[in-house]
N, C-alpha and C positions, 0 to 999 in steps of 0.2 A: 440503864449505865448509862456512864459521857460517854464521847468518842475521845475526849484526850484522859479517859483511865483507858491502864494496861491492863488486859486482864490477860490472870496465868495462867500459859498453854498446858494444857491437860490432855493426855492420849485419850482416857475417854469422850469429851466432848470435840476433839479432832476429827477423830471414826465418827463419832455422831454426825458432825454437819455436814462431812463426806459422803458419807452414805448417800444422800440425792443426787441425782444426775445429773440436774443444773446446777447445784450448788459448787460439784466437779467443776463440770464446765465454766463455770466461775472461774475461778483458782485456775483453769487451765490460761485460762483468757489472759489472765493477768500473769503469770509466772511466763507464757509467750511473747510477752509484748516489757519494755524499757522505757513506758513511760504510764503517768496512772490513767488509768477507767472513768470516763462517766456514766453511769450510771442505764442511761440511754442510747450507749454504746454497744452494751455488750447485744453479743446474738444469739437472744436467750425465749424457748416456744413461751412462755409464757405470759402474761399479761404483769403489766405494771407493778399493782397493789401485791400482785405476787412473788414475785421476783424483790418487793421490796423488805418481803417478811423473808427471803434467801440470803438477802444481805444482810441481815439482819444477826442471822440464824450464826452467818461466816465470822462477824464483827466480834459476836458475845463467846464464840471461838477462839479469837484471836488469832485470828488466820488472816484479815483481814484489816487493812483503818483506814475511815471513811473521815472526808472534811469538805470543805464547802471552797468553790471560788467563782465569786459571784453568787447566782443560783445556782449552781452545777454542783451537783453532789460528785466529788471525784472519790475514787478510789484505787489503792497500792497492798499490794502482796504484800503481807510483814515476813518476807524473805527468810533473814537476817532470825529472827526470835523463833519463826517456825524449825528451822536447821538446827538454830542450838538446844530449843524441844526435845527436835522428837529427827535427829537427821536422818538426813535418807528418804524421806517420806516426800518429801513434794514434789523431787526427781523420780521417785518411783509411782507413783500417782501421776504427773502430767508422763512419764514412758504408755504406762497404759491406760489411757486416755488416749491418747494418738495414737495407740498400737488399735486402742475401741471402736474411734473415728476411722483411717485406714480400711478397719475389715466394715465399714457399714457404708461407706462408699464402694464397692465392686458395682459391679457392672450388671444391669439390669439380667435375668434368663431372659435365655432366646425368647420369642412367640412358640406356646407351643402349635401341633402340628390340631388342623382339625380333630374333635369325635371323631369318629363313627358312626356314628351316628347323626350328625352335622352333614347337609348336603356339604358339595364346593360350590365357589360362585359358578363355573360352569355349568355343574346340575341344575342350581336357581335358574338362569338364565335360560335352559331349555326346558325346562319343567311352563315357564310364562306364555 
């Protein structure tokens, strides 16, 4: 599919595209900004080649549009088209993603107390 071809947005394709957390992250990052983003500017936990695959899936599902500025491939969320085809989906997705991220940012649990069978530091020092 060429970039200037506008795919028909179907619920099936969109849901299949959004099942992956990396692709949901891409959509959320685009939703939260007012500017188009270069492929390399996303905070993704995957390699460049894997990210390229995720961008292609999102593009083919009709969720994003990609275009070049010089040598940079830019990404924009097709917000109006998606909202027209599937009203409320993007907002619900981003809200859920934000809640998930907030839950995952909870502080680390306190350090556990020493195990009863593990000697404490003062016992270790006394036995030396």
